KOLGU-37343 format. One line per 10 residues: number of its first residue (from 0); for each residue x, y, z of N, C-alpha, C, O. Coordinates in steps of 0.02 Angstrom, whole numbers, plus 32768, in hexadecimal, padded with zeros to 4 digits. Each point is the difference from the previous one (the first is absolute). Layout:
BEGIN
NUM	X/Y/Z/X/Y/Z/X/Y/Z/X/Y/Z | ...
This chain:
BEGIN
0	AD40/5E24/213D/8038/7FCF/7FF9/7FE0/7FBD/7FF0/7FD2/7FEB/8022 | 8048/7FF3/7FA9/7FE5/7FBD/7FF3/800D/7FCC/802E/8031/8003/8026 | 7FA5/7FCB/7FDB/800B/7FC7/802D/8041/7FD9/7FF7/801D/7FE5/802F | 7FF8/8019/7F93/803E/7FE0/7FEE/803B/8026/801C/802E/7FE1/801C | 7FD4/8064/7FDE/8034/8026/8017/8002/7FFF/804D/8036/8000/801D | 7F93/8000/8002/7FF7/7FFE/8046/8021/7FBE/801C/8024/8000/8032 | 7FCE/7FCA/7FAA/8016/7FBD/8014/804F/8000/7FF9/8024/7FE6/802A | 7FF2/8037/7FA1/804B/8007/7FF1/8020/8026/8039/802E/7FE7/8021 | 7FBB/8053/7FEB/801E/802C/8037/7FFC/7FDD/8044/8030/8002/8027 | 7F9A/7FE0/7FE8/7FF5/7FDF/8041/802F/7FC8/8006/801B/7FF7/8037
10	7FF1/7FE4/7F98/8031/7FC8/8000/8045/801B/8009/8026/7FE7/8029 | 7FED/804D/7FAF/8041/801F/8007/800E/8017/8045/8034/7FF0/801D | 7F9D/8036/7FFF/8008/801C/8041/8005/7FCA/803A/8027/8005/8030 | 7FB1/7FCC/7FC7/7FFF/7FCD/8035/8041/7FD0/8000/801D/7FED/8033 | 7FF5/8005/7F8E/803B/7FD2/7FFB/803F/8028/8014/802B/7FE5/8023 | 7FDB/805A/7FC6/803A/8027/800D/8006/8009/8050/8037/8000/801B | 7F90/8008/8007/8001/800B/8047/8015/7FC2/8027/8020/8002/8034 | 7FCA/7FC4/7FAF/800E/7FBD/8019/804E/7FED/7FF9/8021/7FE6/802D | 7FF6/8029/7F96/8040/7FE6/7FEE/803D/802C/8013/8039/7FE8/8004 | 7FB9/805D/8007/803E/802A/8013/8020/7FE8/803E/803D/7FFB/8001
20	7F9D/7FF5/8036/8023/7FE6/803C/800B/7FB3/7FFF/8014/7FE4/8033 | 7FE1/7FFA/7F97/7FFD/7FB8/7FFF/8041/7FE1/7FE8/802C/8024/7FE8 | 7FDC/7F9A/801F/803B/7FDC/7FEA/8010/8007/7FB7/8039/7FF5/7FEB | 7F94/801D/7FED/800D/8008/7FB5/8035/8033/7FF2/802E/7FF5/7FD8 | 7FCA/8045/804A/802E/8036/7FF8/8047/7FEC/8016/8032/800D/7FDE | 7FD2/7FD4/805C/803E/7FEF/8023/8020/7FC9/7FD1/803B/8005/7FEE | 7FA1/7FC9/7FFF/801B/7FC8/7FD8/801E/801F/7FBE/8038/7FEF/7FEE | 7FA3/803D/7FEF/8017/801F/7FC4/803E/8027/800D/802F/7FFC/7FD8 | 7FD3/802B/805F/803C/8029/800C/803B/7FD3/800F/8039/800E/7FEB | 7FBC/7FBC/8037/8038/7FD0/8010/801A/7FE2/7FBE/803C/7FFC/7FF4
30	7F94/7FF0/7FE2/8019/7FE5/7FBC/8026/802F/7FDA/8030/7FED/7FDF | 7FBF/8051/8022/8024/8037/7FDD/8045/800B/801C/802C/8018/7FDC | 7FDF/7FD8/8062/8046/8009/801A/802C/7FC3/7FEE/803D/8001/8008 | 7FA2/7FC9/7FE0/8024/7FC6/7FEC/800B/8000/7FB3/8037/7FF0/7FEA | 7F97/8022/7FEE/8005/7FFC/7FB7/7FF5/8047/7FE4/7FF2/802F/8025 | 8016/7FD8/7F9A/7FF9/803C/7FDD/7FB3/8015/8002/7FD3/7FD8/8005 | 8026/8068/7FF8/7FBA/8019/8008/7FCF/7FEB/7FC8/7FC6/7FEE/800E | 8053/8013/7FB3/7FD7/7FEE/7FC6/7FE2/7FBA/8003/7FC4/7FF8/7FF4 | 8064/7FD3/801A/7FDF/7FC0/8002/7FD3/7FF5/803C/7FD0/7FDA/7FFC | 803F/8046/803C/7FDA/7FF9/803A/7FBA/801D/7FEF/7FCE/7FDE/800B
40	802F/8060/7FDA/7FC3/8022/7FF2/7FDA/7FD6/7FCC/7FC4/7FF9/8006 | 805E/7FEB/7FCA/7FDD/7FD5/7FCE/7FE4/7FC1/8021/7FC8/7FEB/7FF1 | 805C/7FF9/8038/7FEC/7FC2/8023/7FC1/800C/802F/7FCE/7FDC/7FFC | 8037/8054/802D/7FCC/8011/802F/7FC2/801A/7FDD/7FC8/7FF4/8017 | 8041/8031/7FB2/7FC7/8018/7FD7/7FDA/7FC4/7FE4/7FC3/7FFD/8003 | 8062/7FD3/7FE1/7FE2/7FC1/7FE3/7FDB/7FDD/8037/7FC7/7FED/7FF6 | 8056/800B/8041/7FDB/7FDE/803B/7FC4/8025/8017/7FCD/7FE1/8011 | 8036/805F/7FF1/7FC5/8028/8013/7FC8/7FFB/7FCB/7FC5/7FFC/8011 | 804E/8003/7FB1/7FD2/7FF7/7FC8/7FD9/7FC0/8008/7FC2/7FFF/7FFF | 8063/7FCD/800A/7FE1/7FBC/8009/7FD3/7FFB/803B/7FC7/7FE9/7FFC
50	8053/802E/803B/7FD9/8001/803F/7FC0/802A/7FF9/7FCB/7FEF/801A | 803C/8048/7FC3/7FC2/802C/7FFB/7FCD/7FDA/7FD2/7FC4/8001/800C | 8056/7FDF/7FC0/7FD1/7FDD/7FD5/7FDD/7FC8/8026/7FC4/7FF6/7FFB | 8063/7FE8/802B/7FE5/7FC5/802B/7FCD/801C/8032/7FCA/7FE3/8007 | 8046/8052/801A/7FD2/801E/8031/7FBF/8012/7FDD/7FCA/7FEE/8018 | 803A/8035/7FAF/7FC5/8017/7FDB/7FD9/7FC5/7FE8/7FC3/7FFE/8006 | 8063/7FD0/7FDE/7FDC/7FC6/7FE1/7FD7/7FD5/8034/7FCA/7FE7/7FF0 | 8050/8013/804B/7FE1/7FD5/802F/7FD1/802A/8031/7FD6/7FE5/8023 | 8035/805B/7FDB/7FDB/802B/802D/8005/7FE9/8049/8037/7FF0/8017 | 7F93/800F/800B/8003/7FF2/8049/800D/7FB6/800A/800B/7FED/803A
60	7FF6/7FEA/7F97/800D/7FB9/8008/8049/7FF5/801C/800C/7FCB/801D | 8022/8062/7FDD/8043/7FF8/8019/7FFD/7FFF/804D/802A/7FE1/8020 | 7FA5/803F/7FFC/7FFB/7FFC/804C/7FF4/7FBC/801B/8008/7FF4/803C | 7FE4/7FDD/7F98/7FF1/7FBD/8015/803E/7FD1/8006/7FFC/7FC9/801B | 803D/8050/7FC8/803F/7FDC/8002/8016/7FF4/8047/7FFC/802F/8029 | 801B/7F93/7FE9/8019/7FF5/8047/803C/8030/800B/8031/7FFD/7FDB | 7FCA/8030/8057/8030/8030/800B/8040/7FE1/801D/8036/801A/7FF3 | 7FC4/7FB2/8032/803B/7FDE/801F/8029/7FDC/7FC9/803D/7FFF/8007 | 7FAA/7FE7/7FC8/8026/7FE2/7FC8/8023/803A/7FDC/803D/7FFD/7FF9 | 7FA1/8037/7FF2/801E/8038/7FE1/803C/801E/8028/8036/800C/7FE5
70	7FBE/7FFF/805D/8033/801B/8027/803E/7FD2/8006/8039/8017/8001 | 7FB8/7FA7/8002/8038/7FCF/8002/802D/8003/7FC2/803D/7FFD/8004 | 7FA3/8008/7FC3/8026/8002/7FC3/802C/8042/7FFD/803B/7FFF/7FEE | 7FA4/8037/8025/8024/8042/8001/803B/7FF9/802D/8037/8013/7FEE | 7FBD/7FD0/804F/8038/7FF5/8030/8038/7FDC/7FE7/803A/8012/800B | 7FB6/7FB7/7FD2/8038/7FDC/7FE4/8029/8029/7FCA/803E/7FFE/7FFF | 7F9D/8026/7FD4/8024/8026/7FCF/802D/8034/801E/8038/8009/7FE9 | 7FAE/801D/804D/8024/802C/8021/803A/7FE9/8024/8034/8021/8004 | 7FC2/7FA1/8019/8037/7FDC/8022/803A/7FF0/7FCE/803B/800C/800D | 7FB2/7FDA/7FBC/8036/7FF7/7FCB/8025/8040/7FED/803D/8002/7FFB
80	7F99/8032/7FFB/8021/8041/7FF0/802F/8017/8032/8036/8018/7FEF | 7FB6/7FE1/8055/8026/8017/8036/8043/7FD6/8006/8036/801C/800E | 7FC4/7FA2/7FE7/8039/7FD7/8004/8034/8016/7FCB/803B/800A/8010 | 7FAF/7FFE/7FB5/802C/8011/7FC7/8022/8046/8009/803B/800A/7FF4 | 7F9B/8023/8021/801E/8045/800E/8032/8000/8036/8035/801F/7FF9 | 7FBB/7FBF/803E/802B/8001/803E/803F/7FD8/7FED/8037/8014/8014 | 7FC5/7FB5/7FC7/803C/7FD8/7FEC/802B/8029/7FD6/803D/8000/800A | 7FAA/8023/7FC8/8028/802C/7FD8/801E/803D/8025/803A/8012/7FF5 | 7F9E/800B/8036/8016/8038/8028/803B/7FF0/8031/802C/8029/800B | 7FD1/7F9D/800E/8032/7FEC/8033/803E/7FD9/7FE3/8031/7FF3/8023
90	7FC8/7FFB/7F9D/803B/7FD7/7FE3/8033/8031/7FF3/7FF5/803B/7FF2 | 8049/7FA8/8012/803C/8028/7FF2/800D/7FFD/7FB7/7FFD/7FCC/7FE0 | 8013/8070/8004/8012/8003/7FB9/8045/801F/7FF6/801A/8022/802C | 8002/7FD1/7F9D/803F/801A/7FF0/7FFD/804C/7FFD/7FCB/801B/7FF2 | 806C/8008/801C/7FFC/804C/8001/7FEF/801B/7FB9/7FDF/8034/7FFA | 8036/7FAB/7FD2/7FEC/8016/7FBF/7FB7/7FFB/7FF4/7FE3/802D/7FE1 | 7FFE/7F9F/8036/7FB9/7FFA/7FFA/7FDB/802B/8028/7FC9/8014/7FED | 8051/7FFF/8050/7FE0/8032/802C/8002/8044/7FDE/7FCE/8024/7FFF | 806D/7FF0/7FE3/8003/803F/7FE0/7FD3/8004/7FC5/7FE5/8036/7FF3 | 8011/7F96/7FE8/7FD5/7FFF/7FC6/7FB9/8008/8016/7FDA/8026/7FE2
100	8013/7FB6/8052/7FB9/8006/8018/7FEF/8043/8019/7FC5/8013/7FFD | 806E/8015/8020/7FF1/8044/8019/7FEF/802F/7FC8/7FDF/8033/800B | 8036/7FBE/7FB7/7FF5/802E/7FCA/7FBB/7FFC/7FE5/7FED/802D/7FDA | 7FE9/7F9F/8038/7FBE/7FFB/7FE9/7FE0/7FBF/800C/801D/7FD7/8025 | 7FAB/801B/7FC1/7FDE/7FBE/800D/802E/7FC7/7FE3/8027/8009/7FD2 | 7FD0/7FBD/804E/8023/7FC6/7FE9/7FF2/7FEC/7FBC/7FD0/8016/7FE0 | 805D/7FBA/8005/7FF8/7FEC/7FBB/7FC3/7FCF/7FF6/800B/7FC8/7FE8 | 7FBC/804A/8028/7FC7/7FD7/7FF9/7FD9/8017/7FC0/7FF5/803C/7FF7 | 7FF8/7F98/7FE1/7FDF/8010/7FC2/7FBB/801F/800A/7FE1/7FF7/8035 | 8006/802C/7F98/7FC3/8020/8006/7FC4/7FCF/800C/7FD5/800B/802B
110	802B/7FBE/7FAB/7FCA/7FCE/8007/7FFF/7FE2/8049/7FCC/7FF9/801E | 806F/7FF6/7FFB/8005/7FE1/8040/7FE7/802F/8039/7FDB/7FEC/802C | 803D/8051/7FCF/7FEB/8032/8031/7FB5/800C/7FFD/7FDD/8004/8033 | 800A/8002/7F8F/7FB7/8008/7FF6/7FD8/7FC6/801A/7FCD/8009/8021 | 804B/7FBA/7FCE/7FDA/7FC6/8014/8002/7FF8/804D/7FCE/7FED/801F | 806B/8022/8001/8004/7FFE/804A/7FCD/8035/8020/7FDB/7FF2/802F | 8027/8047/7FB3/7FD2/8035/801A/7FB7/7FEB/7FF6/7FD6/8009/802C | 801D/7FDB/7F97/7FBC/7FEB/7FF3/7FEA/7FCC/8037/7FCC/8007/801F | 805F/7FC5/7FEA/7FEC/7FCA/802F/7FF9/801A/8047/7FD1/7FEC/8023 | 805A/803E/7FF4/7FF8/8017/8044/7FBE/802B/8009/7FDA/7FF4/802E
120	801B/803D/7FA5/7FC3/8026/8005/7FC2/7FDB/7FEE/7FCB/8012/801B | 8036/7FBE/7FBB/7FC3/7FDA/7FF0/7FED/7FD7/803D/7FC5/7FFB/800F | 806B/7FE7/8014/7FF2/7FDD/803A/7FE8/802A/8038/7FD3/7FEE/8026 | 804D/804E/7FE0/7FEF/802A/803B/7FB6/801C/7FF6/7FDE/800E/8031 | 800C/7FF9/7F93/7FC0/801D/7FF6/7FC4/7FD0/8008/7FC6/8014/8002 | 804C/7FAC/8004/7FCB/7FCD/8006/7FDA/800A/8044/801F/7FFB/8035 | 7FA2/8012/7FC8/7FDB/8007/803E/800C/8044/8021/7FE3/800B/8035 | 8045/8022/7FB0/800F/8040/8017/7FC1/8029/8007/7FCD/7FF2/7FE1 | 8037/8044/804A/7FC7/802A/8008/7FED/8022/7FBF/7FC4/8008/7FF3 | 806C/800D/7FE4/7FEF/8021/7FC4/7FDD/7FD2/7FD0/7FD1/8015/7FDE
130	8044/7FAE/801D/7FDE/7FD2/7FD0/7FBB/7FF2/8018/7FD3/7FFE/7FD7 | 8022/7FF8/806A/7FBD/7FF7/801A/7FD2/803C/7FF5/7FC5/7FFC/7FEE | 805D/803E/801F/7FD8/8040/7FF3/7FED/8007/7FBB/7FC9/8017/7FF1 | 8062/7FD5/7FDF/7FF1/8003/7FB6/7FC9/7FD3/7FF0/7FD3/8010/7FD9 | 8030/7FB3/8045/7FC8/7FCF/7FF1/7FC1/8016/8021/7FCB/7FF5/7FE3 | 8035/8028/8055/7FC4/801A/8021/7FE1/803C/7FDC/7FC3/8004/7FFA | 8067/802A/7FED/7FE7/8037/7FD7/7FE1/7FEA/7FBF/7FCE/801C/7FEA | 8052/7FB0/7FF7/7FE5/7FE6/7FC0/7FBA/7FE3/800E/7FD0/800F/7FDC | 8029/7FC8/8057/7FC4/7FE2/800E/7FC8/8033/8010/7FC6/7FF6/7FEE | 804E/8041/8036/7FD0/802F/8016/7FEC/8034/7FC7/7FC6/8014/7FFA
140	806A/7FFE/7FDE/7FF4/8037/7FCF/7FE5/7FE2/7FBF/7FD7/801F/7FDE | 8040/7FA3/8012/7FEF/7FE5/7FBC/802B/801F/7FC7/7FF5/7FEF/7FC5 | 803C/803D/804B/8028/801C/7FCB/8044/7FE3/8004/802F/8020/8017 | 7FD9/7FA1/7FD1/8042/7FDC/8006/8037/8022/7FE4/8033/8009/8021 | 7FC7/800D/7FA0/8038/8023/7FDC/8019/803F/8028/803C/800A/800D | 7F93/801E/8005/8014/803D/8024/8023/7FF2/8042/8031/8021/8011 | 7FB6/7FB0/8012/801F/7FED/8043/8044/7FE2/7FF3/8030/8011/8022 | 7FD5/7FC5/7FAE/8041/7FE2/7FEF/8036/8032/7FEB/8039/7FFB/8014 | 7FB4/8032/7FC6/802B/8037/7FE9/8015/802C/803B/803A/8011/8007 | 7F97/8002/8022/800D/802A/803B/8031/7FDE/802E/8031/801E/8017
150	7FC2/7FA2/7FF6/802A/7FD6/802E/8048/7FFA/7FE2/8032/8009/8024 | 7FD2/7FE9/7F9D/803F/7FF7/7FE0/8028/8040/7FFF/803D/7FFD/8009 | 7FA5/803C/7FEC/8021/8044/8000/801B/800E/8046/8039/8018/8007 | 7FA0/7FD9/802C/8015/8008/8045/8040/7FDA/8010/802F/801A/801D | 7FCE/7FA3/7FCD/803A/7FD6/800E/803C/8015/7FDA/8038/7FFA/8019 | 7FBF/8021/7FA9/803A/801B/7FDD/801C/803E/8020/803D/800B/7FFF | 7F98/801D/801D/8017/803B/8025/802C/7FEE/803E/8033/801F/800E | 7FB7/7FAD/8014/8023/7FEA/803C/8042/7FE3/7FE9/8034/800D/801F | 7FCD/7FCC/7FA8/803C/7FE2/7FE5/8033/8038/7FEB/803C/7FFC/800E | 7FAA/8036/7FD1/8029/8030/7FEA/8024/802C/803A/8039/8016/7FFA
160	7FA2/7FF4/803B/801B/8022/803A/8039/7FD3/801D/8037/8018/800D | 7FB9/7FA7/7FFD/802F/7FD3/801C/8040/7FF7/7FD6/8037/7FFB/801B | 7FC0/8004/7FA4/803D/7FF8/7FD1/8026/803F/8008/803D/7FFB/8005 | 7FA8/803E/7FFC/8021/803F/8001/802C/8005/8041/803B/8011/7FFF | 7FA3/7FDE/8038/8021/8003/8043/803C/7FCD/8000/8038/8010/8013 | 7FB8/7FB3/7FD8/8031/7FCB/8001/803C/800E/7FD7/8038/7FEE/8012 | 7FBD/8033/7FB4/8038/8010/7FD4/802C/8038/8021/803E/7FFE/7FFC | 7FA1/8032/8023/8025/8036/8022/802C/7FE3/803A/803C/800E/8007 | 7FA1/7FC6/8024/8022/7FE6/8039/803E/7FD4/7FEA/8035/8003/801E | 7FC2/7FD6/7FAE/8031/7FCF/7FED/8043/8023/7FF4/8035/7FE6/8012
170	7FCA/8054/7FCF/8042/8025/7FEF/8021/801A/803C/8038/8018/7FFA | 7FA9/7FE7/8043/8021/8020/803B/8010/7FCE/8035/801E/8012/8033 | 7FCF/7FAF/7FC4/8012/7FCF/8034/8021/7FC2/7FE1/7FF1/7FED/7FC7 | 803B/7FF6/805F/8026/7FC5/7FE3/7FCF/7FC9/7FF0/7FD0/7FF5/8025 | 803C/7FE7/7FA0/7FD1/7FCE/7FEC/7FF3/7FC7/8031/7FC7/7FEB/800B | 8074/7FFD/8016/7FF7/7FCC/802F/7FD5/8011/803D/7FDB/7FD6/801A | 802A/806A/7FFB/7FD4/801A/8037/7FB7/7FFD/7FEC/7FD4/7FEB/8026 | 8020/802B/7F9A/7FBC/7FFF/7FE3/7FE5/7FBA/7FFE/7FC6/7FF4/8010 | 8063/7FDD/7FDC/7FEF/7FBC/7FF6/7FEC/7FE2/8048/7FCF/7FDC/8007 | 805A/8035/802A/7FED/7FE9/8044/7FBE/801D/801C/7FD8/7FDE/8020
180	8020/8065/7FD1/7FC0/801E/8014/7FC6/7FE2/7FDB/7FCA/7FF7/801D | 803F/7FFA/7FA3/7FCA/7FE6/7FD9/7FF0/7FB8/801A/7FC6/7FED/8006 | 806F/7FED/8009/7FF4/7FBD/8019/7FD9/8003/8045/7FD1/7FD9/800A | 8041/8050/8021/7FDA/8007/8044/7FB7/8017/7FF0/7FD0/7FE7/801D | 8029/8049/7FB3/7FBD/8018/7FEF/7FD6/7FC2/7FEB/7FCB/7FF3/801B | 8050/7FE6/7FB2/7FE0/7FC6/7FE7/7FEE/7FCB/803A/7FCA/7FE3/8002 | 8066/8017/8027/7FF7/7FD4/803F/7FC3/8018/8029/7FD8/7FD8/8019 | 8024/8066/7FED/7FC9/801E/8025/7FBD/7FF4/7FD9/7FCD/7FF2/801F | 8033/8013/7FA2/7FC4/7FED/7FD9/7FEE/7FB7/8009/7FC5/7FEF/8005 | 806F/7FE5/7FFE/7FF7/7FBC/800B/7FDD/7FF3/8041/7FCF/7FDB/8000
190	8048/8043/803A/7FE2/7FF7/803E/7FB7/801B/8000/7FD3/7FE0/801B | 8023/805A/7FC7/7FBA/8018/7FFB/7FD4/7FD2/7FDB/7FC8/7FF3/8016 | 804E/7FF2/7FB2/7FD6/7FD2/7FDB/7FF4/7FBC/8027/7FC9/7FE6/7FFE | 8066/8001/8024/7FF8/7FC7/802C/7FCB/800D/8034/7FD3/7FD8/800C | 8034/8062/8012/7FCF/8015/8036/7FB8/8000/7FE2/7FD0/7FE6/801D | 802B/803A/7FA7/7FBC/8003/7FDC/7FE8/7FBB/7FF1/7FC4/7FF3/8006 | 8069/7FDE/7FE5/7FE9/7FBE/7FF0/7FE3/7FDB/803D/7FCF/7FDB/7FF8 | 804D/802E/8041/7FEA/7FE0/8040/7FC5/8027/801A/7FD3/7FE2/801D | 8029/8061/7FD9/7FC8/8026/801C/7FC1/7FF8/7FD7/7FC9/8008/801B | 803C/7FE9/7FA2/7FCB/7FFA/7FD6/7FD0/7FC6/8012/7FCE/7FF5/7FDD
């Protein structure tokens, strides 16, 4: 087995193991319950691509970023997301609007949904274990492209699983209930990020 293939497989296995139980999967799943699957997948894929490139480009230098600042920014973004989701989930809507929303995702354009998904996942991945693992593997192996591809493929796999589950769940649960659940999940991420900011 070549060193490049070994680096790719190592990055894929490591990032997949780190991200499956992580907030990345949950955040992507939550986004899919709010927006259509295609723009969510496009947005998170773009975010993962950029984050993988950043991790590979800077290698282990990313570990020098102040963790409390990163966690603070992530906390703010998740807090905004929680506020918006909870406000929408608890707001009263006309019966016609309620019936229309039950039939599928709300009337949010592709670009807006993709941009929202990109922003949430781009922020969530800053200083994340998978990004640091990618940077460390790049610095250690010296095979930047292979590590970057392996990391990106693992993130796409996690996103695909989350989008699939989110799409299936959305058709079986009332949209307002999903928005409330999503809001509380994002609020939980906010608390976690604030804790990390002060613990760092």
